KEVEX-61470 format. One record per residue: residue in three letters; x, y, z of N, C-alpha, C in turn. Coordinates in steps of 0.1 Angstrom, whole numbers, plus 5000, padded with zeros to 4 digits. Each point is the difference from the previous one (the first is absolute). Layout:
+--------+------+------+------+-------+-------+-------+------+------+------+
: residu : n_xx : n_yy : n_zz : ca_xx : ca_yy : ca_zz : c_xx : c_yy : c_zz :
+--------+------+------+------+-------+-------+-------+------+------+------+
:    ala :    X :    Y :    Z :     X :     Y :     Z :    X :    Y :    Z :
...
+--------+------+------+------+-------+-------+-------+------+------+------+
***
This chain:
+--------+------+------+------+-------+-------+-------+------+------+------+
: residu : n_xx : n_yy : n_zz : ca_xx : ca_yy : ca_zz : c_xx : c_yy : c_zz :
+--------+------+------+------+-------+-------+-------+------+------+------+
:    met : 7403 : 7176 : 7897 :  5009 :  4995 :  4989 : 5014 : 5006 : 5002 :
:    asp : 5009 : 4991 : 4999 :  5014 :  5006 :  5002 : 5007 : 5001 : 4986 :
:    phe : 5011 : 5007 : 5001 :  5007 :  5004 :  4988 : 5003 : 4988 : 4991 :
:    tyr : 5005 : 4989 : 5005 :  5004 :  4989 :  4993 : 4988 : 4992 : 4994 :
:    lys : 4990 : 4999 : 5007 :  4988 :  4993 :  4995 : 4994 : 5008 : 4988 :
:    phe : 5000 : 5014 : 5002 :  4995 :  5008 :  4989 : 5008 : 4998 : 4987 :
:    arg : 5013 : 5000 : 5002 :  5009 :  4998 :  4988 : 4998 : 4987 : 4993 :
:    met : 4994 : 4990 : 5007 :  4998 :  4987 :  4994 : 4987 : 4999 : 4992 :
:    leu : 4991 : 5010 : 5002 :  4988 :  5001 :  4992 : 5003 : 5004 : 4986 :
:    asp : 4992 : 4996 : 4990 :  5002 :  5005 :  4987 : 4995 : 5015 : 4999 :
:    lys : 5004 : 5007 : 4989 :  4998 :  5014 :  4999 : 4985 : 5004 : 5002 :
:    asn : 4991 : 4993 : 4993 :  4986 :  5003 :  5001 : 4995 : 4999 : 5015 :
:    glu : 5004 : 4989 : 5007 :  4996 :  4998 :  5014 : 5006 : 5012 : 5008 :
:    gln : 5012 : 5004 : 4998 :  5006 :  5011 :  5007 : 4992 : 5013 : 4998 :
:    ile : 4997 : 5003 : 4988 :  4992 :  5012 :  4997 : 4986 : 4999 : 5006 :
:    asp : 4993 : 4989 : 4999 :  4987 :  4999 :  5007 : 5001 : 5002 : 5015 :
:    leu : 5010 : 4994 : 5006 :  5002 :  5002 :  5015 : 5003 : 5015 : 5003 :
:    leu : 5008 : 5006 : 4992 :  5003 :  5014 :  5003 : 4987 : 5009 : 4999 :
:    tyr : 4992 : 4998 : 4990 :  4988 :  5007 :  4998 : 4990 : 4998 : 5011 :
:    lys : 5000 : 4988 : 5005 :  4990 :  4996 :  5011 : 5005 : 5004 : 5014 :
:    glu : 5013 : 4997 : 5003 :  5005 :  5002 :  5014 : 5011 : 5010 : 5002 :
:    gly : 5005 : 5005 : 4989 :  5011 :  5009 :  5001 : 4995 : 5014 : 5003 :
:    ile : 5009 : 5008 : 5006 :  4997 :  5014 :  5003 : 5007 : 5009 : 4990 :
:    tyr : 4992 : 5007 : 4993 :  5006 :  5009 :  4989 : 5008 : 5011 : 5007 :
:    ile : 5012 : 5002 : 4995 :  5009 :  5011 :  5006 : 5000 : 5012 : 4990 :
:    gly : 5002 : 4997 : 4987 :  5001 :  5011 :  4991 : 5005 : 4995 : 4986 :
:    lys : 5001 : 5010 : 4991 :  5005 :  4996 :  4986 : 5008 : 5011 : 4995 :
:    leu : 5009 : 4997 : 4991 :  5009 :  5009 :  4993 : 5004 : 4995 : 4987 :
:    lys : 5007 : 5008 : 4992 :  5004 :  4996 :  4987 : 5015 : 4998 : 5001 :
:    glu : 5004 : 4988 : 4995 :  5015 :  4997 :  4999 : 5002 : 4996 : 4985 :
:    gly : 5007 : 5008 : 4993 :  5003 :  4997 :  4986 : 4987 : 4999 : 4992 :
:    asn : 4998 : 4989 : 4994 :  4988 :  4998 :  4992 : 4989 : 4992 : 5008 :
:    ser : 5002 : 4999 : 5012 :  4990 :  4992 :  5009 : 4994 : 5009 : 5010 :
:    ile : 4988 : 4996 : 5004 :  4993 :  5005 :  5011 : 5002 : 4990 : 5011 :
:    val : 5005 : 5005 : 5012 :  5003 :  4991 :  5011 : 4990 : 5002 : 5011 :
:    val : 4993 : 4990 : 5004 :  4990 :  5001 :  5011 : 5006 : 4992 : 5012 :
:    leu : 5000 : 5006 : 5012 :  5006 :  4993 :  5011 : 4989 : 4996 : 5010 :
:    tyr : 5001 : 4988 : 5005 :  4991 :  4994 :  5010 : 5009 : 4995 : 5012 :
:    gln : 4994 : 5000 : 5011 :  5005 :  4993 :  5012 : 4991 : 4988 : 5002 :
:    leu : 5007 : 4989 : 5003 :  4993 :  4987 :  5003 : 5007 : 4994 : 5012 :
:    asp : 4993 : 5001 : 5012 :  5006 :  4996 :  5012 : 5013 : 5007 : 5003 :
:    ser : 5012 : 4993 : 5000 :  5012 :  5006 :  5004 : 5009 : 5003 : 4988 :
:    phe : 4995 : 5000 : 4988 :  5008 :  5003 :  4988 : 4993 : 5008 : 4990 :
:    tyr : 5007 : 5005 : 4990 :  4994 :  5009 :  4990 : 5002 : 4994 : 4986 :
:    val : 4990 : 5004 : 4991 :  5001 :  4995 :  4986 : 4997 : 5011 : 4991 :
:    lys : 5010 : 5002 : 4991 :  4998 :  5009 :  4989 : 4994 : 4993 : 4988 :
:    ile : 4989 : 5005 : 4994 :  4995 :  4995 :  4988 : 5003 : 5009 : 4989 :
:    phe : 5008 : 4995 : 4990 :  5004 :  5008 :  4988 : 4990 : 4998 : 4989 :
:    tyr : 4992 : 5010 : 4997 :  4991 :  5000 :  4988 : 5007 : 5006 : 4988 :
:    gln : 4998 : 4994 : 4989 :  5005 :  5005 :  4987 : 4992 : 5013 : 4997 :
:    lys : 5007 : 5010 : 4996 :  4994 :  5013 :  4998 : 4988 : 4999 : 4990 :
:    tyr : 4989 : 5007 : 5003 :  4988 :  5001 :  4991 : 4993 : 4987 : 4999 :
:    arg : 5004 : 4990 : 5008 :  4993 :  4987 :  4999 : 4997 : 4995 : 5014 :
:    cys : 4991 : 4991 : 5001 :  4997 :  4993 :  5013 : 5008 : 4987 : 5001 :
:    tyr : 5011 : 5000 : 4994 :  5008 :  4987 :  5000 : 5011 : 5001 : 5011 :
:    val : 5000 : 4990 : 5009 :  5010 :  4999 :  5010 : 5013 : 4995 : 4994 :
:    asn : 5010 : 5008 : 5000 :  5013 :  4997 :  4995 : 5007 : 4991 : 5010 :
:    arg : 5001 : 5004 : 5012 :  5006 :  4992 :  5011 : 4996 : 5004 : 5013 :
:    leu : 5004 : 4992 : 5010 :  4998 :  5004 :  5014 : 5013 : 4999 : 5007 :
:    tyr : 5002 : 5009 : 5010 :  5013 :  5000 :  5008 : 4996 : 5000 : 5014 :
:    cys : 5004 : 4990 : 5008 :  4998 :  4999 :  5014 : 5012 : 5004 : 5008 :
:    phe : 4998 : 5007 : 5011 :  5011 :  5004 :  5009 : 4995 : 5002 : 5014 :
:    thr : 5010 : 5000 : 5009 :  4997 :  5003 :  5014 : 5006 : 5013 : 5005 :
:    ser : 5010 : 5005 : 4993 :  5007 :  5012 :  5004 : 4992 : 5013 : 4999 :
:    thr : 4999 : 5007 : 5011 :  4993 :  5012 :  5000 : 5007 : 5011 : 4992 :
:    ala : 5013 : 4999 : 4998 :  5007 :  5010 :  4992 : 4995 : 5001 : 4986 :
:    leu : 4993 : 4990 : 4994 :  4995 :  5001 :  4987 : 4986 : 5007 : 4999 :
:    leu : 4995 : 5004 : 5012 :  4987 :  5007 :  5001 : 5002 : 5015 : 4997 :
:    glu : 5012 : 5005 : 5001 :  5002 :  5014 :  4999 : 4993 : 5008 : 4989 :
:    pro : 5000 : 4994 : 4987 :  4994 :  5008 :  4989 : 4984 : 5001 : 5002 :
:    phe : 4994 : 4992 : 5009 :  4986 :  5000 :  5002 : 4996 : 5008 : 5012 :
:    leu : 5009 : 5004 : 5008 :  4996 :  5006 :  5013 : 4992 : 5013 : 4999 :
:    asp : 5002 : 5008 : 4990 :  4993 :  5012 :  4998 : 4985 : 4998 : 4997 :
:    gln : 4996 : 4987 : 4997 :  4986 :  4997 :  4997 : 4993 : 4995 : 5012 :
:    val : 5007 : 4998 : 5011 :  4994 :  4994 :  5012 : 4995 : 5012 : 5009 :
:    asn : 4987 : 5000 : 5003 :  4993 :  5010 :  5008 : 5000 : 4995 : 5014 :
:    val : 5008 : 5007 : 5009 :  5001 :  4996 :  5014 : 4991 : 5008 : 5009 :
:    asn : 4993 : 5010 : 4995 :  4991 :  5008 :  5008 : 4990 : 4992 : 5008 :
:    asp : 4994 : 4990 : 4993 :  4990 :  4992 :  5007 : 5006 : 4991 : 5011 :
:    met : 5013 : 4997 : 4999 :  5007 :  4991 :  5009 : 5004 : 5008 : 5013 :
:    val : 5002 : 5013 : 4999 :  5005 :  5007 :  5011 : 4989 : 5008 : 5008 :
:    lys : 4988 : 4999 : 4995 :  4989 :  5008 :  5008 : 4999 : 4994 : 5013 :
:    cys : 4998 : 5008 : 5010 :  4999 :  4996 :  5014 : 4985 : 5000 : 5004 :
+--------+------+------+------+-------+-------+-------+------+------+------+
***
């Protein structure tokens, strides 16, 4: 799935695809939302959940790795660097 095809899907199809094929990166709190980050192929998607609810407020798709910085402390690289 490429970035543009993903954006053409409706919100429910996007969420289903992320849960099935996306790679979970991490989560954090932004304002009143819980943000969960997934990687799907060559792009990333933030899912914004409304606080204290299981309601998806919005999704934000991006390709820039600069936006990953707030999540980097949650990535465990120990398993990746074992020889």
